[in-house]
Backbone as XML, in Angstrom:
<?xml version="1.0"?>
<chain id="A" units="angstrom">
  <residue number="1" name="MET">
    <atom name="N" x="-11.250" y="-3.634" z="7.799"/>
    <atom name="CA" x="-11.015" y="-2.433" z="7.005"/>
    <atom name="C" x="-10.272" y="-2.822" z="5.731"/>
  </residue>
  <residue number="2" name="THR">
    <atom name="N" x="-10.518" y="-2.060" z="4.713"/>
    <atom name="CA" x="-9.855" y="-2.291" z="3.440"/>
    <atom name="C" x="-9.098" y="-1.029" z="3.046"/>
  </residue>
  <residue number="3" name="TYR">
    <atom name="N" x="-7.784" y="-1.117" z="2.989"/>
    <atom name="CA" x="-6.951" y="0.013" z="2.598"/>
    <atom name="C" x="-6.497" y="-0.148" z="1.154"/>
  </residue>
  <residue number="4" name="THR">
    <atom name="N" x="-6.441" y="0.947" z="0.434"/>
    <atom name="CA" x="-5.910" y="0.943" z="-0.920"/>
    <atom name="C" x="-4.394" y="0.852" z="-0.850"/>
  </residue>
  <residue number="5" name="VAL">
    <atom name="N" x="-3.838" y="-0.032" z="-1.662"/>
    <atom name="CA" x="-2.391" y="-0.182" z="-1.767"/>
    <atom name="C" x="-2.011" y="0.090" z="-3.214"/>
  </residue>
  <residue number="6" name="ILE">
    <atom name="N" x="-0.986" y="0.903" z="-3.406"/>
    <atom name="CA" x="-0.470" y="1.190" z="-4.743"/>
    <atom name="C" x="0.781" y="0.343" z="-4.944"/>
  </residue>
  <residue number="7" name="TYR">
    <atom name="N" x="0.777" y="-0.452" z="-6.008"/>
    <atom name="CA" x="1.913" y="-1.303" z="-6.355"/>
    <atom name="C" x="2.613" y="-0.706" z="-7.565"/>
  </residue>
  <residue number="8" name="GLU">
    <atom name="N" x="3.945" y="-0.675" z="-7.508"/>
    <atom name="CA" x="4.719" y="-0.144" z="-8.622"/>
    <atom name="C" x="5.813" y="-1.138" z="-8.991"/>
  </residue>
  <residue number="9" name="ASN">
    <atom name="N" x="5.929" y="-1.400" z="-10.280"/>
    <atom name="CA" x="6.955" y="-2.305" z="-10.784"/>
    <atom name="C" x="8.136" y="-1.462" z="-11.237"/>
  </residue>
  <residue number="10" name="GLY">
    <atom name="N" x="9.244" y="-1.525" z="-10.495"/>
    <atom name="CA" x="10.435" y="-0.769" z="-10.841"/>
    <atom name="C" x="11.386" y="-1.596" z="-11.686"/>
  </residue>
  <residue number="11" name="PRO">
    <atom name="N" x="12.521" y="-1.017" z="-12.041"/>
    <atom name="CA" x="13.475" y="-1.717" z="-12.892"/>
    <atom name="C" x="14.038" y="-3.001" z="-12.270"/>
  </residue>
  <residue number="12" name="THR">
    <atom name="N" x="14.153" y="-3.033" z="-10.944"/>
    <atom name="CA" x="14.762" y="-4.202" z="-10.299"/>
    <atom name="C" x="13.934" y="-4.791" z="-9.171"/>
  </residue>
  <residue number="13" name="SER">
    <atom name="N" x="12.806" y="-4.170" z="-8.847"/>
    <atom name="CA" x="12.000" y="-4.659" z="-7.724"/>
    <atom name="C" x="10.586" y="-4.108" z="-7.822"/>
  </residue>
  <residue number="14" name="TRP">
    <atom name="N" x="9.728" y="-4.592" z="-6.917"/>
    <atom name="CA" x="8.366" y="-4.086" z="-6.773"/>
    <atom name="C" x="8.303" y="-3.246" z="-5.508"/>
  </residue>
  <residue number="15" name="GLY">
    <atom name="N" x="7.511" y="-2.182" z="-5.544"/>
    <atom name="CA" x="7.276" y="-1.360" z="-4.372"/>
    <atom name="C" x="5.789" y="-1.248" z="-4.109"/>
  </residue>
  <residue number="16" name="ALA">
    <atom name="N" x="5.451" y="-0.925" z="-2.869"/>
    <atom name="CA" x="4.052" y="-0.736" z="-2.500"/>
    <atom name="C" x="3.973" y="0.314" z="-1.404"/>
  </residue>
  <residue number="17" name="TYR">
    <atom name="N" x="2.882" y="1.097" z="-1.430"/>
    <atom name="CA" x="2.630" y="2.049" z="-0.356"/>
    <atom name="C" x="1.134" y="2.197" z="-0.157"/>
  </residue>
  <residue number="18" name="VAL">
    <atom name="N" x="0.783" y="2.743" z="1.020"/>
    <atom name="CA" x="-0.614" y="2.871" z="1.417"/>
    <atom name="C" x="-0.914" y="4.363" z="1.598"/>
  </residue>
  <residue number="19" name="PRO">
    <atom name="N" x="-1.675" y="4.974" z="0.683"/>
    <atom name="CA" x="-1.930" y="6.412" z="0.780"/>
    <atom name="C" x="-2.537" y="6.856" z="2.111"/>
  </residue>
  <residue number="20" name="ASP">
    <atom name="N" x="-3.382" y="6.029" z="2.714"/>
    <atom name="CA" x="-4.043" y="6.413" z="3.965"/>
    <atom name="C" x="-3.180" y="6.193" z="5.205"/>
  </residue>
  <residue number="21" name="LEU">
    <atom name="N" x="-2.022" y="5.558" z="5.030"/>
    <atom name="CA" x="-1.119" y="5.294" z="6.155"/>
    <atom name="C" x="0.276" y="5.768" z="5.768"/>
  </residue>
  <residue number="22" name="PRO">
    <atom name="N" x="0.532" y="7.077" z="5.849"/>
    <atom name="CA" x="1.825" y="7.613" z="5.443"/>
    <atom name="C" x="2.983" y="6.885" z="6.127"/>
  </residue>
  <residue number="23" name="GLY">
    <atom name="N" x="3.983" y="6.566" z="5.335"/>
    <atom name="CA" x="5.162" y="5.884" z="5.864"/>
    <atom name="C" x="5.090" y="4.379" z="5.783"/>
  </residue>
  <residue number="24" name="VAL">
    <atom name="N" x="3.923" y="3.829" z="5.470"/>
    <atom name="CA" x="3.799" y="2.374" z="5.347"/>
    <atom name="C" x="4.130" y="2.012" z="3.905"/>
  </residue>
  <residue number="25" name="ILE">
    <atom name="N" x="5.337" y="1.457" z="3.740"/>
    <atom name="CA" x="5.839" y="1.095" z="2.419"/>
    <atom name="C" x="6.485" y="-0.276" z="2.500"/>
  </residue>
  <residue number="26" name="SER">
    <atom name="N" x="6.697" y="-0.868" z="1.339"/>
    <atom name="CA" x="7.374" y="-2.148" z="1.285"/>
    <atom name="C" x="8.009" y="-2.308" z="-0.088"/>
  </residue>
  <residue number="27" name="VAL">
    <atom name="N" x="9.061" y="-3.119" z="-0.142"/>
    <atom name="CA" x="9.751" y="-3.421" z="-1.388"/>
    <atom name="C" x="10.006" y="-4.911" z="-1.419"/>
  </residue>
  <residue number="28" name="GLY">
    <atom name="N" x="9.852" y="-5.521" z="-2.584"/>
    <atom name="CA" x="10.098" y="-6.947" z="-2.734"/>
    <atom name="C" x="10.592" y="-7.268" z="-4.130"/>
  </residue>
  <residue number="29" name="ASP">
    <atom name="N" x="11.097" y="-8.479" z="-4.287"/>
    <atom name="CA" x="11.618" y="-8.914" z="-5.577"/>
    <atom name="C" x="10.522" y="-9.264" z="-6.574"/>
  </residue>
  <residue number="30" name="SER">
    <atom name="N" x="9.316" y="-9.547" z="-6.088"/>
    <atom name="CA" x="8.198" y="-9.913" z="-6.964"/>
    <atom name="C" x="6.929" y="-9.264" z="-6.438"/>
  </residue>
  <residue number="31" name="ARG">
    <atom name="N" x="5.902" y="-9.263" z="-7.259"/>
    <atom name="CA" x="4.628" y="-8.702" z="-6.805"/>
    <atom name="C" x="4.074" y="-9.525" z="-5.646"/>
  </residue>
  <residue number="32" name="GLU">
    <atom name="N" x="4.196" y="-10.834" z="-5.742"/>
    <atom name="CA" x="3.704" y="-11.699" z="-4.667"/>
    <atom name="C" x="4.407" y="-11.382" z="-3.344"/>
  </residue>
  <residue number="33" name="GLU">
    <atom name="N" x="5.714" y="-11.188" z="-3.409"/>
    <atom name="CA" x="6.457" y="-10.881" z="-2.181"/>
    <atom name="C" x="6.048" y="-9.530" z="-1.611"/>
  </residue>
  <residue number="34" name="VAL">
    <atom name="N" x="5.946" y="-8.519" z="-2.461"/>
    <atom name="CA" x="5.604" y="-7.190" z="-1.952"/>
    <atom name="C" x="4.175" y="-7.158" z="-1.431"/>
  </residue>
  <residue number="35" name="GLU">
    <atom name="N" x="3.272" y="-7.953" z="-2.009"/>
    <atom name="CA" x="1.908" y="-8.025" z="-1.481"/>
    <atom name="C" x="1.907" y="-8.593" z="-0.062"/>
  </residue>
  <residue number="36" name="ARG">
    <atom name="N" x="2.695" y="-9.638" z="0.149"/>
    <atom name="CA" x="2.785" y="-10.233" z="1.494"/>
    <atom name="C" x="3.418" y="-9.250" z="2.477"/>
  </residue>
  <residue number="37" name="LEU">
    <atom name="N" x="4.494" y="-8.597" z="2.041"/>
    <atom name="CA" x="5.205" y="-7.677" z="2.930"/>
    <atom name="C" x="4.383" y="-6.443" z="3.282"/>
  </residue>
  <residue number="38" name="ILE">
    <atom name="N" x="3.620" y="-5.895" z="2.330"/>
    <atom name="CA" x="2.821" y="-4.705" z="2.645"/>
    <atom name="C" x="1.686" y="-5.072" z="3.588"/>
  </residue>
  <residue number="39" name="HIS">
    <atom name="N" x="1.141" y="-6.264" z="3.445"/>
    <atom name="CA" x="0.100" y="-6.727" z="4.369"/>
    <atom name="C" x="0.670" y="-6.785" z="5.787"/>
  </residue>
  <residue number="40" name="GLU">
    <atom name="N" x="1.856" y="-7.354" z="5.926"/>
    <atom name="CA" x="2.508" y="-7.418" z="7.239"/>
    <atom name="C" x="2.814" y="-6.020" z="7.766"/>
  </residue>
  <residue number="41" name="ALA">
    <atom name="N" x="3.251" y="-5.117" z="6.893"/>
    <atom name="CA" x="3.581" y="-3.753" z="7.315"/>
    <atom name="C" x="2.342" y="-3.004" z="7.809"/>
  </residue>
  <residue number="42" name="ILE">
    <atom name="N" x="1.223" y="-3.195" z="7.133"/>
    <atom name="CA" x="-0.020" y="-2.549" z="7.572"/>
    <atom name="C" x="-0.423" y="-3.066" z="8.941"/>
  </residue>
  <residue number="43" name="GLU">
    <atom name="N" x="-0.413" y="-4.381" z="9.113"/>
    <atom name="CA" x="-0.786" y="-4.958" z="10.410"/>
    <atom name="C" x="0.134" y="-4.463" z="11.521"/>
  </residue>
  <residue number="44" name="PHE">
    <atom name="N" x="1.439" y="-4.430" z="11.261"/>
    <atom name="CA" x="2.407" y="-3.973" z="12.259"/>
    <atom name="C" x="2.167" y="-2.502" z="12.614"/>
  </residue>
  <residue number="45" name="HIS">
    <atom name="N" x="1.932" y="-1.680" z="11.601"/>
    <atom name="CA" x="1.695" y="-0.255" z="11.818"/>
    <atom name="C" x="0.440" y="-0.020" z="12.657"/>
  </residue>
  <residue number="46" name="LEU">
    <atom name="N" x="-0.650" y="-0.704" z="12.299"/>
    <atom name="CA" x="-1.901" y="-0.525" z="13.040"/>
    <atom name="C" x="-1.770" y="-1.039" z="14.470"/>
  </residue>
  <residue number="47" name="GLU">
    <atom name="N" x="-1.038" y="-2.129" z="14.657"/>
    <atom name="CA" x="-0.809" y="-2.649" z="16.015"/>
    <atom name="C" x="-0.071" y="-1.613" z="16.856"/>
  </residue>
  <residue number="48" name="GLY">
    <atom name="N" x="0.935" y="-0.977" z="16.275"/>
    <atom name="CA" x="1.668" y="0.072" z="16.989"/>
    <atom name="C" x="0.788" y="1.259" z="17.325"/>
  </residue>
  <residue number="49" name="MET">
    <atom name="N" x="-0.076" y="1.647" z="16.397"/>
    <atom name="CA" x="-0.984" y="2.762" z="16.661"/>
    <atom name="C" x="-1.932" y="2.426" z="17.805"/>
  </residue>
  <residue number="50" name="ARG">
    <atom name="N" x="-2.448" y="1.186" z="17.819"/>
    <atom name="CA" x="-3.343" y="0.770" z="18.908"/>
    <atom name="C" x="-2.621" y="0.815" z="20.248"/>
  </residue>
  <residue number="51" name="GLU">
    <atom name="N" x="-1.388" y="0.315" z="20.282"/>
    <atom name="CA" x="-0.616" y="0.304" z="21.533"/>
    <atom name="C" x="-0.353" y="1.714" z="22.042"/>
  </residue>
  <residue number="52" name="GLU">
    <atom name="N" x="-0.176" y="2.670" z="21.122"/>
    <atom name="CA" x="0.059" y="4.065" z="21.502"/>
    <atom name="C" x="-1.231" y="4.792" z="21.858"/>
  </residue>
  <residue number="53" name="GLY">
    <atom name="N" x="-2.365" y="4.175" z="21.562"/>
    <atom name="CA" x="-3.648" y="4.822" z="21.797"/>
    <atom name="C" x="-4.029" y="5.804" z="20.707"/>
  </residue>
  <residue number="54" name="SER">
    <atom name="N" x="-3.349" y="5.708" z="19.566"/>
    <atom name="CA" x="-3.658" y="6.600" z="18.440"/>
    <atom name="C" x="-4.906" y="6.121" z="17.712"/>
  </residue>
  <residue number="55" name="ALA">
    <atom name="N" x="-5.612" y="7.056" z="17.143"/>
    <atom name="CA" x="-6.792" y="6.722" z="16.347"/>
    <atom name="C" x="-6.363" y="6.065" z="15.040"/>
  </residue>
  <residue number="56" name="ILE">
    <atom name="N" x="-7.038" y="5.005" z="14.678"/>
    <atom name="CA" x="-6.768" y="4.316" z="13.420"/>
    <atom name="C" x="-7.508" y="5.060" z="12.307"/>
  </residue>
  <residue number="57" name="PRO">
    <atom name="N" x="-6.782" y="5.543" z="11.296"/>
    <atom name="CA" x="-7.461" y="6.289" z="10.233"/>
    <atom name="C" x="-8.360" y="5.387" z="9.400"/>
  </residue>
  <residue number="58" name="ALA">
    <atom name="N" x="-9.541" y="5.872" z="9.134"/>
    <atom name="CA" x="-10.456" y="5.126" z="8.265"/>
    <atom name="C" x="-9.930" y="5.199" z="6.832"/>
  </residue>
  <residue number="59" name="PRO">
    <atom name="N" x="-10.060" y="4.119" z="6.095"/>
    <atom name="CA" x="-9.653" y="4.162" z="4.688"/>
    <atom name="C" x="-10.465" y="5.217" z="3.935"/>
  </residue>
  <residue number="60" name="SER">
    <atom name="N" x="-9.780" y="6.032" z="3.150"/>
    <atom name="CA" x="-10.488" y="7.062" z="2.397"/>
    <atom name="C" x="-9.995" y="7.175" z="0.959"/>
  </residue>
  <residue number="61" name="SER">
    <atom name="N" x="-8.947" y="6.454" z="0.612"/>
    <atom name="CA" x="-8.413" y="6.498" z="-0.748"/>
    <atom name="C" x="-8.952" y="5.338" z="-1.564"/>
  </residue>
  <residue number="62" name="PHE">
    <atom name="N" x="-8.951" y="5.523" z="-2.858"/>
    <atom name="CA" x="-9.299" y="4.421" z="-3.754"/>
    <atom name="C" x="-8.481" y="4.588" z="-5.027"/>
  </residue>
  <residue number="63" name="ALA">
    <atom name="N" x="-8.293" y="3.527" z="-5.737"/>
    <atom name="CA" x="-7.559" y="3.562" z="-6.993"/>
    <atom name="C" x="-8.530" y="3.341" z="-8.140"/>
  </residue>
  <residue number="64" name="GLY">
    <atom name="N" x="-8.255" y="3.973" z="-9.214"/>
    <atom name="CA" x="-9.066" y="3.792" z="-10.408"/>
    <atom name="C" x="-8.157" y="3.590" z="-11.610"/>
  </residue>
  <residue number="65" name="VAL">
    <atom name="N" x="-8.760" y="3.264" z="-12.687"/>
    <atom name="CA" x="-8.022" y="3.048" z="-13.927"/>
    <atom name="C" x="-8.618" y="3.961" z="-14.989"/>
  </residue>
  <residue number="66" name="VAL">
    <atom name="N" x="-7.758" y="4.625" z="-15.717"/>
    <atom name="CA" x="-8.194" y="5.485" z="-16.808"/>
    <atom name="C" x="-7.611" y="4.899" z="-18.086"/>
  </residue>
  <residue number="67" name="GLU">
    <atom name="N" x="-8.482" y="4.562" z="-19.010"/>
    <atom name="CA" x="-8.033" y="3.981" z="-20.277"/>
    <atom name="C" x="-7.901" y="5.100" z="-21.315"/>
  </residue>
  <residue number="68" name="ILE">
    <atom name="N" x="-6.746" y="5.163" z="-21.962"/>
    <atom name="CA" x="-6.474" y="6.188" z="-22.966"/>
    <atom name="C" x="-6.232" y="5.498" z="-24.303"/>
  </residue>
  <residue number="69" name="ASP">
    <atom name="N" x="-6.817" y="6.026" z="-25.342"/>
    <atom name="CA" x="-6.602" y="5.517" z="-26.690"/>
    <atom name="C" x="-5.201" y="5.917" z="-27.125"/>
  </residue>
  <residue number="70" name="PRO">
    <atom name="N" x="-4.287" y="4.956" z="-27.369"/>
    <atom name="CA" x="-2.916" y="5.308" z="-27.731"/>
    <atom name="C" x="-2.808" y="6.025" z="-29.070"/>
  </residue>
  <residue number="71" name="ALA">
    <atom name="N" x="-3.842" y="5.934" z="-29.892"/>
    <atom name="CA" x="-3.814" y="6.606" z="-31.193"/>
    <atom name="C" x="-4.242" y="8.072" z="-31.095"/>
  </residue>
  <residue number="72" name="ALA">
    <atom name="N" x="-4.793" y="8.456" z="-29.960"/>
    <atom name="CA" x="-5.302" y="9.816" z="-29.814"/>
    <atom name="C" x="-4.194" y="10.815" z="-29.590"/>
  </residue>
</chain>
């Protein structure tokens, strides 16, 4: 499965969250670190859901990019 992850660069750290898995978030000092940590968080979350017998939500979110002319 492929889940969309949103990465945000804050003033002192990077954050990440998964829209299709509420509560799955991560924070790191660099983008590389937060990418590794969110991957681990997703795996841990899904493992817990499987152990509980909960249904694993199918990925349904996607990210896009909108380009805006700064002169407009």
